[in-house]
C-alpha angles and dihedrals in degrees: 000000000000128000127229137163127234105225093225083088093055101063096148095055130081114224093259091053092045097057092048091050095048092048091049094050092049108258123146101208148025124215104205120222107232120190140094109329108213115163131188111194090201094055128077117251116257138174099263104018128046090008107168094192091071130115114214112247091217093060105026094107091052091047096044099097094047091045092050090050092048090051095046094047087058090053093249135127130218107233095176145347113245096216126172102216131140115231088244095058096091096166093055091042091052091050093049091047091053088052093047091052091049090051095046089240112131105189124074126168119250115178131220117219127275116259111264118196090204095054096035132218100272095057092042090051094050092049091047092049089055092047094050089051087065091043092053089051091055092045092052090048093053098035095239137113128248110211128194117209124228096240137163115257099025129095092258100057096139137036092255093052091046091049091051087063105035096046087079090065142063108267089219088070106024123043146154134252109214114211118180094187092057090051090061087065094046140339104037115176129162104289098229095042089054092048091049091048093050092048110158091006092070097101107155141005131219115202125209137118132234141188142194121240131192105235104174149321128269119237086251091059104256120132117249115220131187133187119236141173118273136191113273094259100033105061136087095267110098094217091181089064093038093055091044088053093050089052092047094055091048099251109169099165133104129302110203120194117230099174114174096173122121120265146078111318098224092048090051091051092051094045095046095050094047094046097050095040087056089054095050 
């Protein structure tokens, strides 16, 4: 398997700086963060706001050729585009798919909705199934793959819930991003069982680790717990087992780091690469 970095974890770097850094540290790919790029020079960079390593969704198709050239000149590949689009946003999806095709990067992320207790799961699932029917049509048209990410809060927070949706589609055009760190927050299932269930739909992997922390006590006496990011080798995910299971099921695709833990970015990049390479 090959190692990449999702640029959401590089908020202080411009794209030109990011590719140079990743090549120097020894990565093989860069997964570009693609969403609204809104920068405030007076504010500190952060993962989800003021992130300088972001490509604007409104211009990503126009920038695709230059971005592909920038990446290739650094000796890197683009394994996926980390887009932030709802499955119903067909205009943005079409634009991102054009960019992905131009960059020779089949997978892009297309998100299912968050679970809503008022609407209910059954209605949300039916609406999402209809939306992904249109998404699959666009993916087939452009020759790319729309991937939903197993993510806390949405209606595909586990491999089995993701499979319930994607099994209706051609895995060449609709796939799944497996994220063990997200499954600490919600949706944990045995790693290998989930991989076996997803089968050909397992298209991409995000790597990070997470933990639960006791943060207080309710007035009624119960403990209050919250999930949080953890260093790659300090969280709940047994990455040694996770990587072994990926190898066991024959996964040969990309693993892209999405590390939200505290610490110096370069040091995290170096530690993460060395740790996972030693496991695989």
